[in-house]
N, C-alpha and C positions, 0 to 999 in steps of 0.2 A: 500463339501468343496469349498469355492469360488475360481474362476479361477483368480488368481492374475495377470497372464500375460495378460488376456483379459481386466481386470480392468486397468492395466497400459497402455495398448494400447488405451483404451477408454479415459483415462485422457490425454494422449499425443495428441490424435486426437482433443479433445476439446480445449486444449491449443493452438495447431497449428492453428485451425480454428479461435479461438478468436483473436490471434495475426494478422492473415491475414485480418479479417474483422474489427477488432477494436471495435467490439460490439457483445453482446449476451444478449438475454432476455429469461427467462424461468419461469415457475410456480414452486413454492417451493414444492408443493405437489407431483409433478411428477419429481422432481429433482433427477438426478442420482449421483452416486459417483463422476463422472468426473466433474460435474458442481460445486462441493464443493471445488475442488482443482484447483486453477489457480494462476498465478503470480500476487500477490497482489501489487507488486511494480510498475506494469504497468497500472493498471486499477482502475478507479473510480467505485463506486458501489452505486446504489439506491435500497433500499428494502422497499416494502410495506408488512408488516407482521401483522398477528393477532395471539396473544398468550401471554404467560408470559415468560419474559426473563430478563437477566442481561447483559448489554452491557458495557464493559470496553473500554473507548475511551480516549487515551492520559492519563491524570492524573485524570480522572473522571470516576465514575461508575454510570450508569443509570439503574434503575429498571423500567421495562415497563410491562404493562398489557393492554390487548385490542389491538387496531390497532395503529401502529406507522409507520411513514415514516423515514427511516434512510439513511443518506448520509455518505459513506465511502471514505476517501481520501487515496490513496496508499502510501502517504508520512507520514501518521500518523498511528502508530500501534493501532490496536483495536482487541478485541476478543468478542465472543458472547456465552453466556451460556443460552441454552434453558431450561426453568423450566417446562413449561406445556407439557402434553403428546401429545397434538395436536398443530400443528403449520402450518399455511397456509399463502399464499401470493404470491408475485412476486419479482423477482430480475432482474435488468439489470446491465451489466458490460460494461464499455466503456472507451476508451483511450481519453486523452485530444486532441490528433491529430484528432480522429474521429469526435469530436464535432466541430472542426474547428471554434474556436471562432474568431470573427472579430477583427481587430486591435483596435477597440474602446472598446471592451469588456475586463473586467478584467480577470485575470487568475482564473481558478477554485480554485486554492489554496488560493485565497484571498476572495472567496465568503463567505457569512455568514454561509453557511452550511458545506463547506469543509475545512475552515481554522482551524488552531489548537485552536484558542481561540473562535471559533464559537460554535453554537449549532447544532449538527448533527441529533437530534431526534425531531420529531414533533408528538404530539398526534393528531390522526385523528378521526373525527366524522363519523357516519354511512353514511350520504350523501356524505362526502368527500371521504370515502372509496369506495363507489359505483362509483363515478366519476373517481377516480384514477385507480380502477380496470379496467374500460373500456379503459383507455389509455394503460395500460400494455397489455390488450388483443389485442388491435389494433397493438401494436408493435410486439407481437408474431405472429399474422396473417401476418403482412407485411414482417416479417423476412423470411417467407416461400415462398414469391412470387418472380417472376422474373421481377418485375417492375423496369424499368431502373433507376428511381429516388428514389428508396426505402430508400437509405441511407439518402437522404435529408429529406424525410418524417419522418424517425425515429429520426433524429436530432431535428426536430420540436416537436415531441412527448416528447423527453427528456427535451427540453427547456420549454415546456408547464408544465411538472411536476415541474420543478424548479421555474417557475413563480407562479404556484399555491401555492407552498410551501412558497414563499416569502410573500404571503398574509396571511399566518397563524401565530399564536402565537407559539413561541418555547416552548418546554417542560421544566419546571423547576424541574422536578422530578428526581433529581440525588443526590448522596451523594459523598462527597470527600472521597478518599481512607483514611482509618484510619491512615495509616502511609504514609504521603505525600512523604517523602524522598525515601521510598521503592518503591512506585508506580512510581515516576519520574525516578528512576534508572532503573526500569523494562522497562519503555517506552524507555529510552535512549538506553539500551542494545538491545532491539528489533529493534529499528530504525537503530542502528549501523549494526546489522546483515542483515537488509533488503537491505543494500547497496551492498551486495555481494550475489553470485559470480559476478565478472566482466565478462560479456559475449561478449563484443566487445570493441576494442580500440576506436571505434567511439563514444562510450557512456561512457566517463570517469567518475571517482568517483566525485560526487558533494559535499558531506559533508566530509571535511578533518580535521577540527579543532573543538575544544570544542565550540568556538564561533558559528561555522556553525550549530552545533547541538542545541545550546541554542536558536539561531534564529528560527530554524525549530520548536522547541518545545515551542516557545513564552515565554521563561523564561530568567532571567538574568544569564549570564555565571557563575557568582560567586555562585548563588543558585544551579545551576546544578552541579558545581564542589563539593560543600559541600555535597550535597545529595549523589552523586556517591561515594565520598571518605568515607562518613559515613557508607554506606551500604556495600561496597565491599572492603574497605581498600586500594583501588587503585585509583589514579587520573583519571579523564576523559581522559586526553591525553594518559595515559598508555594503556587504553582499546582501543583507536583508533589506536595507534601505533601497538599494538599487532595484531589487526585484519588486518591492512594494510600489515604488514610483513607476516602474515600467508597467505594472498591472493597472495602476491608477490612470495612466495615460491611455491605455487600451480601453478601459471602461468609459473614460470621458469621451473618447473618439468614436467608439463603436457600439455604445448602448445609449438608451434614452433614460437611464436611471438618473434620478436627481442626485445632487452632490451629497445630500445627507445620507442617501442609501449607499452611495459609493464609499463614503467615510465609514459607515457602520460595517459594510462588507469587508473593509480592509482592517477592521479591528479598532477603529477610533471611536471613543465613546461619544464625542461631540464633533459636529462638522468644523467648528472653530479649530480644534486640535489638528484635524486633517488639513485644513487650509494653511495653517502655520507651518506644518511639517512639509507640505508640498512646496510652499513658497521658499522655505529655507533651503531646500535641496535643488530646486529648479530655477529659482529666481522669478517665478511668476505664480499667479494663483490659478486654481483649477478652473474657475469661471472664465478666465481669459483664454485658456487653452481650448475650452469647449467653444467659445465664441469664434475662435479662428477656424474651427472645423465646420461651422455652420455655413 
């Protein structure tokens, strides 16, 4: 019987180390359970994999076979279905802060590989695979050293992978989801859920309106609203409001944050706005709910 406590500690240790360093690279063949579970909302991902799989990314589905290079954006929902029995390759995870882009560089979210309308998958030839394999191996080796400037070196390796990818042709082997409204709604709901839980009042909620989500998903807000209403029977704003209120209740009941901090964490400029919003949707004010829990 598996030792679940040990696995949980392993996962926790991995996540703590990943947040501390802002970077981790590993070989998929030797990947442990811990390396499969990390906070996707914090880290970008580059995978070099050989095998057969189906990758769902935003509102598209990619069927891949052979070797591909995949770029994952923490702000865009994606999932991976492994079809083949053998699957090998490398993965690196890194935060945008770790990469320390210069002021002249564009945000990772706007790069052709990481942005919502971009192409996150490249088909890799055998010579390209051998070259990229060597870069990942160098990162793994460097990760284990005590070299003072190893972070700078690893950043250079990541940038080298990105620049090599820019020289390649993107893969056109993908199929639109058969039900576009259903797929877009699924992506919206997953993106909504990824905004929570709120872990610190210093990192307030970024996506607060239907327009915010439409912009992130690179679709017109009217198209998003129609799709969500068609599939769920509820407007986009209702889903957002329900989730914000649910999180507000959790913060009121399970933290000692003052109401002003909770309001700011949930994206409200002033506590008065939060109080009015909360009362309009729940029929009571935040202070009353907290008093009931004391």
